C-alpha positions as CSV (number, residue, x, y, z in Angstrom):
1,M,-24.2,2.4,11.2
2,R,-27.6,1.7,11.8
3,S,-28.4,-2.1,12.0
4,G,-31.3,-4.5,12.0
5,F,-30.9,-7.9,14.0
6,F,-32.2,-11.2,13.2
7,G,-31.8,-13.8,15.4
8,T,-33.4,-16.4,17.8
9,P,-31.3,-18.8,20.2
10,Q,-28.9,-17.7,22.9
11,I,-26.1,-17.7,20.5
12,A,-28.0,-14.6,18.8
13,A,-28.6,-13.1,21.6
14,Y,-24.7,-13.2,22.9
15,C,-23.8,-11.7,19.5
16,L,-26.3,-8.8,20.0
17,E,-25.1,-8.0,23.3
18,E,-21.8,-7.5,21.7
19,I,-23.1,-5.6,18.8
20,L,-25.0,-3.5,21.0
21,K,-21.8,-2.4,23.2
22,E,-20.1,-0.7,19.8
23,Y,-23.3,-0.1,17.5
24,T,-26.7,1.2,17.4
25,V,-29.5,-1.9,16.6
26,S,-32.6,0.0,15.1
27,C,-34.7,-3.0,15.1
28,V,-35.1,-6.8,15.9
29,V,-36.5,-9.7,14.0
30,T,-37.1,-12.8,15.8
31,S,-39.3,-15.7,16.0
32,P,-42.8,-15.4,17.5
33,D,-43.0,-16.5,21.0
34,K,-43.7,-20.1,22.0
35,P,-44.9,-22.5,24.1
36,A,-42.4,-23.9,26.6
37,G,-42.6,-26.3,29.6
38,R,-45.4,-27.7,31.5
39,G,-48.0,-24.7,31.3
40,R,-47.1,-24.6,27.7
41,K,-46.9,-20.7,28.6
42,L,-45.9,-18.5,25.5
43,T,-42.1,-17.6,26.0
44,P,-40.1,-15.1,24.4
45,S,-36.9,-15.7,22.7
46,P,-33.3,-14.6,24.0
47,V,-33.2,-12.4,21.4
48,K,-36.9,-10.5,22.2
49,E,-35.6,-10.7,26.0
50,L,-32.5,-9.0,25.3
51,S,-34.0,-6.3,23.2
52,L,-36.7,-5.4,25.5
53,T,-34.2,-4.8,28.1
54,R,-32.6,-2.5,25.8
55,N,-35.8,-0.5,24.3
56,I,-35.2,-2.1,21.2
57,P,-37.9,-2.5,18.5
58,V,-39.0,-6.1,18.2
59,L,-40.7,-7.6,15.1
60,Q,-42.1,-11.4,15.2
61,P,-43.8,-11.8,11.8
62,Q,-45.0,-15.2,10.8
63,S,-43.4,-15.0,7.3
64,L,-40.7,-12.5,6.2
65,K,-42.2,-12.5,2.5
66,D,-45.2,-10.1,4.4
67,Q,-45.1,-7.0,2.4
68,S,-46.0,-5.2,5.6
69,L,-42.8,-6.9,7.4
70,H,-40.8,-5.1,4.0
71,E,-42.6,-1.5,4.6
72,Q,-41.7,-1.6,8.6
73,M,-38.0,-2.3,8.0
74,K,-38.0,0.8,5.7
75,E,-38.8,3.0,8.3
76,F,-35.8,1.9,10.5
77,E,-33.6,3.0,7.7
78,C,-30.8,0.5,8.4
79,D,-27.5,0.3,7.2
80,L,-26.9,-3.0,7.5
81,F,-28.9,-6.1,8.3
82,I,-27.1,-8.8,10.5
83,V,-28.5,-12.6,10.7
84,V,-27.2,-15.3,13.6
85,A,-29.1,-18.1,14.0
86,Y,-32.7,-16.4,13.0
87,G,-33.9,-19.7,12.0
88,K,-35.6,-18.8,8.4
89,I,-34.3,-18.1,4.9
90,I,-34.1,-14.4,4.5
91,P,-35.8,-12.9,1.1
92,G,-34.3,-11.0,-1.3
93,M,-36.7,-8.2,-0.9
94,L,-35.2,-7.8,2.6
95,F,-31.4,-8.9,2.1
96,D,-31.0,-6.5,-0.6
97,M,-32.8,-3.3,1.2
98,P,-29.7,-1.9,3.4
99,R,-26.8,0.0,1.5
100,Y,-24.3,-2.3,3.0
101,G,-26.6,-5.6,2.3
102,T,-27.1,-8.3,4.9
103,I,-24.2,-10.3,6.6
104,N,-24.8,-13.9,7.9
105,L,-22.3,-15.7,10.8
106,H,-22.0,-19.2,9.8
107,P,-19.7,-21.6,12.6
108,S,-18.1,-23.3,9.3
109,L,-15.3,-23.0,6.9
110,L,-17.9,-22.0,4.0
111,P,-18.2,-23.3,1.7
112,L,-18.0,-26.7,3.9
113,Y,-21.2,-26.9,5.9
114,R,-23.8,-25.2,4.8
115,G,-26.8,-25.7,6.1
116,A,-28.0,-26.7,9.5
117,A,-25.9,-28.0,12.7
118,P,-22.5,-27.6,11.1
119,I,-20.6,-27.6,14.7
120,Q,-22.5,-31.2,15.4
121,W,-21.8,-32.7,11.6
122,A,-18.1,-31.2,11.8
123,L,-17.6,-33.3,14.7
124,I,-19.8,-36.2,14.2
125,N,-17.7,-36.3,10.5
126,G,-14.6,-36.2,12.7
127,E,-13.0,-32.9,11.6
128,K,-9.7,-32.0,12.9
129,K,-10.4,-28.4,11.9
130,T,-13.4,-26.4,11.8
131,G,-14.1,-22.4,11.7
132,I,-16.0,-19.6,11.3
133,T,-17.2,-17.5,8.4
134,V,-19.1,-14.2,8.1
135,Q,-20.6,-13.9,4.7
136,R,-23.0,-11.5,2.8
137,I,-26.3,-13.2,2.0
138,N,-27.3,-13.9,-1.4
139,E,-30.2,-15.9,-2.9
140,E,-28.7,-19.7,-2.2
141,L,-27.9,-20.8,1.1
142,D,-24.9,-20.3,2.9
143,A,-23.4,-19.5,-0.5
144,G,-22.8,-15.5,-0.4
145,E,-19.2,-13.7,-0.6
146,I,-17.2,-14.5,2.4
147,L,-16.3,-11.1,4.3
148,L,-14.2,-12.6,7.2
149,Q,-13.2,-16.1,7.8
150,D,-11.2,-17.6,10.7
151,S,-10.3,-21.7,11.8
152,I,-10.2,-23.4,14.6
153,D,-8.4,-26.5,15.8
154,I,-10.7,-29.6,17.0
155,P,-9.0,-31.8,19.6
156,I,-10.3,-35.2,19.6
157,D,-12.7,-34.9,22.9
158,T,-14.0,-31.9,22.1
159,T,-17.9,-31.7,22.5
160,A,-20.4,-29.5,20.3
161,G,-21.3,-27.7,23.8
162,E,-17.6,-26.9,23.9
163,L,-17.0,-25.9,20.5
164,Y,-20.0,-23.6,21.0
165,D,-18.2,-22.0,23.7
166,I,-15.0,-21.2,21.6
167,V,-17.3,-20.3,18.3
168,L,-19.4,-17.5,20.6
169,P,-17.0,-14.9,21.5
170,K,-14.9,-15.3,18.4
171,G,-17.5,-15.2,16.2
172,A,-18.9,-11.8,18.0
173,A,-15.6,-10.1,17.6
174,M,-15.7,-11.2,13.6
175,L,-19.3,-9.5,13.4
176,L,-17.5,-6.3,14.6
177,K,-14.8,-6.4,12.9
178,T,-16.6,-7.1,9.7
179,I,-18.9,-4.1,10.4
180,A,-16.3,-2.1,11.4
181,G,-14.2,-2.9,7.7
182,L,-17.6,-2.5,5.8
183,Q,-18.0,0.8,7.2
184,D,-14.3,2.1,6.1
185,N,-14.4,0.1,3.3
186,T,-11.4,-1.8,4.4
187,I,-13.2,-5.5,3.6
188,T,-12.6,-7.4,0.5
189,P,-16.0,-10.1,-0.5
190,E,-14.3,-12.9,-1.6
191,P,-16.6,-15.5,-4.0
192,Q,-16.9,-19.0,-2.5
193,D,-15.4,-21.8,-4.8
194,H,-19.0,-23.4,-4.9
195,L,-17.2,-26.7,-6.6
196,Q,-16.2,-27.5,-3.0
197,A,-19.6,-26.9,-1.2
198,T,-20.5,-29.5,1.3
199,Y,-23.8,-29.6,2.8
200,C,-25.4,-30.7,6.4
201,G,-28.9,-31.3,7.3
202,K,-30.8,-31.2,10.4
203,I,-30.3,-33.4,13.1
204,D,-33.2,-36.0,14.5
205,T,-33.8,-38.8,16.8
206,E,-32.7,-41.0,14.3
207,T,-29.8,-39.4,13.6
208,A,-28.7,-39.6,17.5
209,R,-29.0,-43.3,17.5
210,I,-26.0,-45.2,18.3
211,D,-25.4,-48.3,15.7
212,W,-23.0,-50.6,17.4
213,N,-21.6,-51.9,14.2
214,N,-19.9,-48.6,13.3
215,T,-16.4,-47.9,14.5
216,S,-15.3,-46.9,18.1
217,M,-14.4,-43.4,16.9
218,E,-17.4,-43.4,14.4
219,I,-19.4,-43.7,17.8
220,H,-17.3,-41.4,19.8
221,N,-17.6,-38.8,17.0
222,L,-21.5,-39.2,17.0
223,V,-21.6,-38.7,21.2
224,R,-19.1,-35.5,21.1
225,G,-21.4,-34.2,17.9
226,L,-24.2,-34.5,19.9
227,N,-23.5,-33.1,23.1
228,P,-25.2,-31.4,25.0
229,R,-28.2,-31.9,22.7
230,P,-29.7,-34.2,21.5
231,V,-27.4,-36.4,23.0
232,A,-26.6,-39.7,21.3
233,W,-28.7,-42.7,22.5
234,T,-28.9,-46.2,22.3
235,T,-31.0,-49.1,24.6
236,F,-30.0,-50.8,27.3
237,R,-32.7,-54.0,28.9
238,D,-35.1,-52.4,26.5
239,K,-34.7,-48.7,27.9
240,K,-33.8,-45.5,26.0
241,I,-30.2,-44.6,27.2
242,K,-28.3,-41.7,26.7
243,I,-24.5,-41.6,26.3
244,W,-23.0,-38.4,26.3
245,R,-19.0,-38.8,27.1
246,T,-16.7,-41.5,25.5
247,M,-13.2,-42.5,24.2
248,P,-12.2,-45.1,22.2
249,V,-9.4,-47.2,23.5
250,E,-7.2,-49.9,22.6
251,D,-8.1,-52.7,25.1
252,T,-8.4,-55.9,24.1
253,L,-11.8,-57.4,24.6
254,P,-12.5,-61.2,24.1
255,E,-13.0,-62.8,20.7
256,K,-16.0,-62.7,18.8
257,S,-17.7,-60.1,21.1
258,T,-20.6,-59.1,19.6
259,P,-21.4,-54.8,18.5
260,G,-22.7,-53.3,21.8
261,S,-22.0,-55.9,24.0
262,I,-21.0,-54.7,28.0
263,H,-17.3,-55.4,29.4
264,I,-16.2,-54.4,32.6
265,F,-12.4,-53.7,33.4
266,P,-10.3,-53.5,36.5
267,G,-11.3,-49.4,38.1
268,K,-14.5,-50.2,37.4
269,R,-14.4,-49.1,33.6
270,L,-17.1,-49.7,31.9
271,I,-15.8,-50.7,28.0
272,A,-18.5,-51.7,25.0
273,Q,-17.4,-53.5,22.1
274,T,-18.2,-51.5,18.4
275,G,-18.0,-53.2,14.9
276,S,-14.3,-52.0,14.7
277,G,-12.6,-51.7,17.9
278,S,-13.5,-50.8,21.6
279,L,-15.2,-47.7,23.2
280,E,-15.2,-46.4,26.9
281,I,-18.3,-45.1,28.5
282,F,-17.4,-42.2,30.8
283,Q,-21.0,-40.6,31.8
284,L,-24.3,-42.0,30.6
285,Q,-28.0,-41.5,31.3
286,P,-30.4,-44.1,31.9
287,E,-34.0,-43.4,31.0
288,T,-35.9,-41.1,33.5
289,K,-32.8,-40.8,35.5
290,K,-30.1,-38.2,36.1
291,S,-26.5,-38.4,34.1
292,M,-24.3,-40.5,36.0
293,D,-20.7,-41.4,35.6
294,S,-19.9,-44.9,34.4
295,R,-19.2,-46.0,38.2
296,S,-22.6,-45.0,39.3
297,F,-24.3,-47.0,36.5
298,L,-22.3,-50.2,37.0
299,N,-22.9,-49.6,41.2
300,G,-26.5,-49.1,40.6
301,Y,-27.4,-51.7,37.7
302,H,-24.7,-54.3,37.7
303,P,-24.4,-55.4,33.9
304,G,-23.6,-58.7,33.5
305,E,-20.4,-59.6,31.6
306,G,-21.9,-59.8,27.9
307,E,-25.1,-57.6,28.3
308,V,-25.6,-55.9,25.6
309,F,-26.5,-52.4,24.6
310,S,-28.6,-52.5,21.6
311,S,-28.8,-50.4,18.6
């Protein structure tokens, strides 16, 4: 089984490394090098870095519709293309090229959460279960036949970063199982129920802004869904402050307390009022400062009773 691999970030590099333990990867397609750091030095993707150490040919096209790329890919005579977080939609002239087609690892229970950031949105929306799907790519976004699928329970305190740590090894193992199943003809593709499809978009700065009029659980889900990036944020004393870890609590706050108002409980517990319920804040990061626990924040900033985090 000769494969071509499409991927860019660290999650893709992890999967590529696992695949290389058992299969031949004839070529890799990844994003062009991008400026990074203070010097804006052109930096290769994690997938490119790994590929170069394994002497795998690396292609970095600006566009996947380039006919010259199509001709290059033909020369590698791949049986299968594998896509993990590549960052661009694969056109039909490519995904139909290998005899086994093109497969994609998607971290949701398709047809749910098609599109970008499915792990983050599952947490933001308070899902108690998500999963991983290996699907065959077709013309529509994340709408191809399901080849393999597995579900994952989500505890109430799990962050996006922690969920990724669960998804990564499971997803890589599922890719290996899918490749073997395609080779042995033991996998039966299942069409998705498109009527059940849901979609999620990219996350931007405004998505990450906390609205203290929301419920304590809604805010908690936003915080954990955006940890470790881009991190939910609010303002305190007219400066941006990131909120890293929280938990809804049942402690009673003063009547008519303003959403976002700060209250200090015995033991230097930092509690904020929300539109419905209270939220304990365990870890936060004032602008230009390092992340700190709530006790350090209270000792350093001495917020007055009734001061507010502003939406």
